[in-house]
Kinemage of the C-alpha trace (Angstrom):
@kinemage 1
@onewidth
@group {chain A} dominant
@subgroup {mainchain}
@vectorlist {calphas} color= white
{ca met a 1} P -108.372 -70.272 -23.201
{ca asn a 2} L -107.272 -71.901 -26.432
{ca leu a 3} L -107.850 -70.522 -29.907
{ca tyr a 4} L -110.947 -72.663 -30.494
{ca glu a 5} L -112.548 -71.361 -27.309
{ca ala a 6} L -111.773 -67.819 -28.446
{ca leu a 7} L -113.435 -68.325 -31.848
{ca pro a 8} L -116.825 -66.805 -30.923
{ca tyr a 9} L -115.092 -63.712 -29.553
{ca leu a 10} L -112.810 -63.385 -32.567
{ca glu a 11} L -115.807 -63.733 -34.868
{ca gln a 12} L -117.663 -61.016 -32.970
{ca ile a 13} L -114.676 -58.678 -33.210
{ca val a 14} L -114.335 -59.329 -36.949
{ca asn a 15} L -118.048 -58.637 -37.437
{ca glu a 16} L -117.976 -55.358 -35.502
{ca glu a 17} L -114.462 -54.026 -36.125
{ca lys a 18} L -113.925 -51.125 -38.542
{ca asn a 19} L -110.117 -51.127 -38.508
{ca pro a 20} L -109.007 -53.296 -41.456
{ca met a 21} L -105.529 -53.810 -39.989
{ca leu a 22} L -106.975 -55.383 -36.843
{ca ile a 23} L -109.244 -57.567 -38.978
{ca leu a 24} L -106.209 -58.739 -40.963
{ca glu a 25} L -104.409 -59.677 -37.742
{ca ile a 26} L -107.383 -61.710 -36.555
{ca met a 27} L -107.600 -63.373 -39.958
{ca glu a 28} L -103.951 -64.369 -39.616
{ca ala a 29} L -104.688 -66.017 -36.258
{ca leu a 30} L -107.699 -67.807 -37.742
{ca thr a 31} L -105.531 -69.427 -40.417
{ca phe a 32} L -104.155 -71.735 -37.713
{ca met a 33} L -107.601 -73.218 -37.155
{ca arg a 34} L -109.250 -75.893 -39.270
{ca asp a 35} L -112.909 -75.496 -38.436
{ca ile a 36} L -116.010 -75.092 -40.585
{ca arg a 37} L -116.861 -71.934 -38.629
{ca val a 38} L -113.566 -70.370 -39.718
{ca leu a 39} L -114.302 -71.234 -43.342
{ca glu a 40} L -117.640 -69.414 -42.998
{ca ile a 41} L -115.919 -66.368 -41.487
{ca phe a 42} L -113.516 -66.201 -44.426
{ca lys a 43} L -116.375 -66.585 -46.894
{ca lys a 44} L -118.140 -63.667 -45.237
{ca leu a 45} L -114.961 -61.576 -45.207
{ca ser a 46} L -114.479 -62.205 -48.927
{ca asp a 47} L -117.345 -59.742 -49.385
{ca his a 48} L -116.078 -57.187 -46.837
{ca glu a 49} L -116.313 -53.432 -47.453
{ca tyr a 50} L -112.520 -52.998 -47.422
{ca pro a 51} L -110.717 -54.290 -50.528
{ca ile a 52} L -107.640 -55.352 -48.541
{ca val a 53} L -109.799 -57.566 -46.300
{ca arg a 54} L -111.658 -59.030 -49.298
{ca leu a 55} L -108.423 -59.837 -51.115
{ca lys a 56} L -106.817 -61.437 -48.064
{ca ala a 57} L -109.926 -63.531 -47.351
{ca lys a 58} L -110.072 -64.745 -50.947
{ca ser a 59} L -106.366 -65.536 -50.862
{ca ile a 60} L -106.746 -67.557 -47.650
{ca leu a 61} L -109.762 -69.398 -49.026
{ca arg a 62} L -107.841 -70.270 -52.169
{ca glu a 63} L -104.517 -71.213 -50.564
{ca ile a 64} L -105.635 -72.978 -47.391
{ca tyr a 65} L -109.116 -74.262 -48.154
{ca asn a 66} L -108.767 -74.679 -51.944
{ca phe a 67} L -112.005 -72.708 -52.182
{ca his a 68} L -112.366 -70.225 -55.028
{ca ile a 69} L -114.551 -67.111 -54.962
{ca asp a 70} L -114.501 -64.711 -57.897
């Protein structure tokens, strides 16, 4: 299974996971993908309950996708 095939599973884990460190690891893996679905995941994570996840998502959106969220 390649990373693109794993995307639905990674998205499900991110949506259900409560451990911010695991979410950050998945986010790191997602940065290797250039897919509109990944952009949507990062947008959603930019409003996550954990500040560390929000900050990392916003940073990724800004640095990789040139997408700014305040």
